[in-house]
Steps between C-alpha positions, in 0.01 A plus 500: 500500500621169638280367779183676392212352307438642155136600458406561135292807433142430387425493134361836382167524330547445128419802285221485248622457144371841405662676796793698359577696815840325526741474213625171361823361639805620306657261260799296598762705315756565776848390408646244743789616710821340393654241733874541534720187521503390859205729579203399713176549303174568678171320436377815330809502272427143393130575437586801285757295307241225444251752363764661278610156375145421384431844357474363145321168558248598769195712425463847648234366739725216616788739555281734700357210703849368579596845624188522716542155653876508563591868548191659653259443784476183704814303407749781565310583821533141617872486412562824688321361806718187487814707457577366157665741260765314307439216260721253687261533796194399296402135531229273367367470855457878523288500184295208634447686828389813312240300310378328819466830687293652219290193430205645696540848350556442129305288258660168399518623141701806615740279696531275194607799293755604761633145505552517125708821530691363799590189297614718214721696741647181647576356155655829390731504807611142434591575140628858516861560619528763772162428658589213733224388735633185676191466719262524208402190302399512132141564618351173384443385860295805597157382620223558251195686649173316469303706247129415493346426168361813336124513522320595185280810526146410602193612307304793635163431659196639319473783757871584472473501121214750515697719743801506270293610201319763708830633637650549153473852363241515217657507155838344423566352845163330535511370145841342570370323810184388322688379193731287711207353693291447186762341273776356720767680293856488622626846601755497213227423252280781638783754462569388141132532397460745212204705382498296177429184701186659647320468165409139582299629797231591246449130418229292657603366741774763562853371522864594498769333291823489701810485278782595738609680818730783600803268483417353158250686284441210268502200733302438819639311802323188369681555163177524305220750438183454703150639519358620830137582578333692782323370809126565499537710818699748296290489183502880476883531508557451122267787421651718773851425372408606147332820621785592729765435232308718255413789729702504825836341415771773484598589142832330426719370221524171695270210413482340847153527654611590850745789543680666787499823303490605138862394441527186714311172498396354832761244621447177690653665803256786462207254505651333812513840672148584387359174639681559826344846532154361417544215749610739772191709445272193494670333797587195287841356409495543128731443205449411129591137553241463772237635263598230251444241776163658564403478135593131482310420819181684394503330160551154652224556758265609221556169324741592219664172391862459609630455147329823391655680797837362398462659154363830626770534764785405269622211717687199370323248725182449697716467809568875475125568508479299823785702651325826424168385644421595860261254660212637711285296739195709418548453123548127549173471692319715245633290212389179672148634542464527121524127455252224583693262722 
């Protein structure tokens, strides 16, 4: 209401990825209400018309996000508090004020997403007859939130690495964690691994030949096949993988090594959920990409040449190896002690 200060509600605790206690938001399929000539459309009418207009060229996720940002939750709450119902009441300043009020509540990246949908709404109103918003610009002058640079996942410490392995359930789950830590495989490559590829584990030294991933079965991200070995810490993993695949893997017509059940291969999202559960049990923030960082860091600290790491990791440049490496003061001091200086 006019004269009172709008206080945004605190951000709720984000649900774990594997928490399915609440259903997903419904898809943006509601038909927009028609605007009669001379009628006075509301902000909600314009938002629904925008979503309907982009029904064919926006993805389902984008449509659902647009509905969440413009029609549900914080933005409608703020408009109701300010007494704004109709589109001709909405101004660029109101949107700027909304973003300023929520700057301490929402992440900059969330505000940046809202800004994108607000700009789309403003542009739609400028171009679409019947949705006049004289106080609303085309959205290009909306302030851009300062989004901090995304920090790459840091490698696990040796103690955290041991806790993650110990927290994984023996069998499939532990072998997945150990394989990621031992080889530095990308999660898509792990999920595409087939029982036929395990035959090279019998070689000396054991190795895996990676020929593709879940998105492209015949081409890796680096666009070429590569050979990966195993860290000495996990020297027993190749033998354990062979034994598990022969005796404990569920019988299935599928050739993928890791399965959700007899009829479904494990997906990348399934591995993400698994790592989150293991990390929660171990008290460590854990995901497959962080395990790849850990692999690169352990190999570099052990003295594996950078160019060899580049080949093993499937990177196009040595600079990528540097980005995946997590420096440690203790490791730096230990490395220095090996040299006569």
